[in-house]
C-alpha positions, 0 to 999 in steps of 0.5 A: 139063475141055476140053483143046486141044494142039499139037506140034512136032518139027524136025531141025535141021542134024543127020543125022536127027531122034531126037526122038519125041512122042506123045499119047493123050486118052481120055474120061476121061484123058490121056498126052502123052510127049516123048522125046530120043534119046541122041546120040552113041550108035547106037540112040538114034532107036530107044530114043526110039520104043519109050519113046514107044510102050510109054507111049502103048500101055499108057496106057488114056484111059477109066479114071481116073489110077492112080499105080502104073499109070503108074509101070508104064508108065514101068518097061515103056518102060525094060525094051522099051529094056533088051530091045533092047539084049540083043538087039541088040549096036549098041545096047547102050548106047542110051538116051533121055530122057523127059518125061511128063504125065498128065491125069485130065480128071473129078477134074481132076489131073495127074501127071508122070514124067521122066528125063534132060533133057527138061523140063515146064513149068507156067504158071499165072496168069500165073507159069512154073513149071519142074517137073522137075530134069534129071538132068545132071551141071551141075544135079547140081553147081549142087545141091551149089553149084558153078561150072558155067561150062564143063561140058557141058550135055548130060551126063546121070547117069541116062535111060531105058537108061542108069545103074544098074537099080535108078535110077527116074525123077522122078516128081511128086505128084499135082497138081490143075489149074486151068482155064487152066493151060498145059504145055510138055514140050519137049527140051533143044534147045528149052528151050536155044533159048527162054528161059523169059521168052520162053516166058511172053512168048509165051504173053501173045500167042497163043490157041491152043497151035499159035500158042504154038509157032509163035511160040516157033519163030520164036525158034528159027530166029531165034537159032539160026543157027550155034549148038548151038540149030540144030544140034540137034534140037527138039521140044515138046508144048503142053497147055492146060487149058480156056480159058488164053487168057482170062488171056493179055494183051499185055504191051508193044509192046517185048515183041511186037518180039522175035516180029514185025518192027516197021517204022518 
């Protein structure tokens, strides 16, 4: 199945961009990764780079997907971070979020893994599915039925390099792909600034993944002034399977207004 991709990464107002994105598209399989280094502690950028490189380097796009191999790739990323933590004292608490998507092009299957609060969304037949669950304190409290108003949404209970060694990232089941599926991998800086409704509406207005990310970036720039979104780094990778543009359609002029200034 044909795969079209695009990526974006912006620094915001922080001193550095600790996000990392990567992809490998082979004859039989493809791999996409987004990592967001944990801010506030030294080495977040290094942890994100190590995780991204470990997964992308080990992945073989000329072979079909193997769920156990994918677990090995992710565990290898975590080991690389742990090794650097032990080697460099200043990096002993560094960590990174990670979301990864793996595609088998011949068998038309998808598989994903994540750690932390970087997310994966799937858009299928006009519907949006948030297919990952954040490893965050806010999400834990929501799942338990507690109120989360006033709780720091950036507090993570798990990410690569953080937490106990026996805790593992979350892995999906193997999911069949449909022609027209669109995936979005993104950091919290991205999904904090673009609502799920805006993600879906913007997809109805474009013909390429580049155009999709461009429209969502306009929302981030428009709504981010003076907010946490503007201060934070944000990154995303869009992955289109087959021909999603054949299912996209501009719904209403009112939806378009948030992306394009309308003249009187």
